[in-house]
C-alpha positions as CSV (number, residue, x, y, z in Angstrom):
1,X,15.8,-17.5,18.5
2,X,12.4,-18.6,17.3
3,X,11.1,-16.9,14.2
4,X,7.8,-17.9,12.7
5,X,7.3,-18.5,9.0
6,X,5.4,-15.2,8.7
7,X,8.1,-13.3,10.5
8,X,10.7,-14.8,8.2
9,X,8.6,-13.9,5.2
10,X,8.5,-10.3,6.5
11,X,12.2,-10.3,7.0
12,X,12.8,-11.5,3.5
13,X,10.8,-8.6,2.2
14,X,13.8,-6.6,1.0
15,X,12.8,-3.2,2.5
16,X,13.2,-4.9,5.9
17,X,16.9,-4.4,5.4
18,X,16.5,-0.9,6.6
19,X,16.6,-2.0,10.2
20,X,20.1,-3.4,9.7
21,X,23.3,-1.4,9.2
22,X,24.0,-3.2,5.9
23,X,23.0,-6.1,3.8
24,X,25.8,-8.3,5.2
25,X,24.6,-7.8,8.8
26,X,21.1,-8.8,7.7
27,X,22.5,-11.9,5.9
28,X,24.4,-13.0,9.0
29,X,21.2,-12.5,11.1
30,X,19.3,-14.6,8.6
31,X,22.0,-17.2,8.5
32,X,21.6,-17.7,12.3
33,X,17.9,-18.2,11.8
34,X,18.5,-20.7,9.0
35,X,21.1,-22.6,11.1
36,X,18.6,-22.8,13.9
37,X,15.9,-24.1,11.5
38,X,18.3,-26.8,10.2
39,X,18.8,-28.0,13.8
40,X,15.2,-27.8,15.0
41,X,12.7,-27.7,12.2
42,X,14.2,-28.8,8.9
43,X,10.8,-29.5,7.2
44,X,9.8,-25.9,7.9
45,X,13.0,-24.6,6.3
46,X,12.3,-26.7,3.3
47,X,8.8,-25.2,3.1
48,X,10.2,-21.7,3.3
49,X,12.7,-22.5,0.5
50,X,9.9,-23.8,-1.6
51,X,7.7,-20.7,-0.9
52,X,10.5,-18.3,-1.7
53,X,11.3,-20.4,-4.8
54,X,15.0,-21.0,-4.3
55,X,16.3,-23.0,-7.2
56,X,16.9,-26.6,-5.9
57,X,19.8,-27.3,-8.3
58,X,21.5,-24.0,-7.3
59,X,21.0,-24.9,-3.7
60,X,22.5,-28.4,-4.1
61,X,25.4,-27.0,-6.0
62,X,26.1,-24.3,-3.4
63,X,25.8,-26.8,-0.5
64,X,28.2,-29.3,-2.2
65,X,30.9,-26.7,-2.1
66,X,30.9,-25.6,1.5
67,X,34.5,-24.6,1.8
68,X,34.4,-21.7,4.3
69,X,30.7,-21.0,4.9
70,X,28.1,-22.7,7.0
71,X,24.9,-24.2,5.4
72,X,23.0,-21.3,7.1
73,X,25.2,-18.7,5.4
74,X,24.8,-20.3,2.0
75,X,21.1,-20.7,2.3
76,X,20.6,-17.2,3.7
77,X,22.6,-15.8,0.7
78,X,20.5,-17.8,-1.8
79,X,17.3,-16.6,-0.1
80,X,18.4,-13.0,-0.4
81,X,19.5,-13.4,-4.0
82,X,16.1,-14.8,-4.9
83,X,14.3,-11.9,-3.2
84,X,16.5,-9.5,-5.2
85,X,15.5,-11.3,-8.4
86,X,11.8,-11.0,-7.5
87,X,12.2,-7.3,-6.8
88,X,14.0,-6.7,-10.1
89,X,11.2,-8.5,-12.0
90,X,8.5,-6.6,-10.2
91,X,10.2,-3.3,-11.0
92,X,10.7,-4.3,-14.6
93,X,7.1,-5.4,-15.2
94,X,5.5,-2.6,-13.3
95,X,7.5,-0.1,-15.3
96,X,6.6,-1.7,-18.6
97,X,2.9,-1.7,-17.8
98,X,2.8,2.1,-17.1
99,X,1.8,2.8,-20.7
100,X,-1.2,0.4,-20.6
101,X,-4.7,1.7,-20.3
102,X,-6.2,0.8,-16.9
103,X,-9.1,-0.9,-18.6
104,X,-6.7,-3.2,-20.4
105,X,-4.8,-4.3,-17.2
106,X,-5.7,-7.5,-15.5
């Protein structure tokens, strides 16, 4: 299963979840991709984690406690959580800028 970096970025766009029955199914699909990247192209996975801005300390902590999940499952979960945080921030700031005159916006 080869997924390019652009395809993975598109998958991580939260609306892409619509093509899966639920979020857990998407997370498992993403975990399989991450597991494959761990085996075949770890530097690219690191680059993706950097681009998505997954917190390194949170990642280290989660990976140090791999009791019943694979590394792919843990990383996929963190990727999705980070995307959710970004969406929440976008919504918050786009809603708060509604009262600003268009000439004042950057």
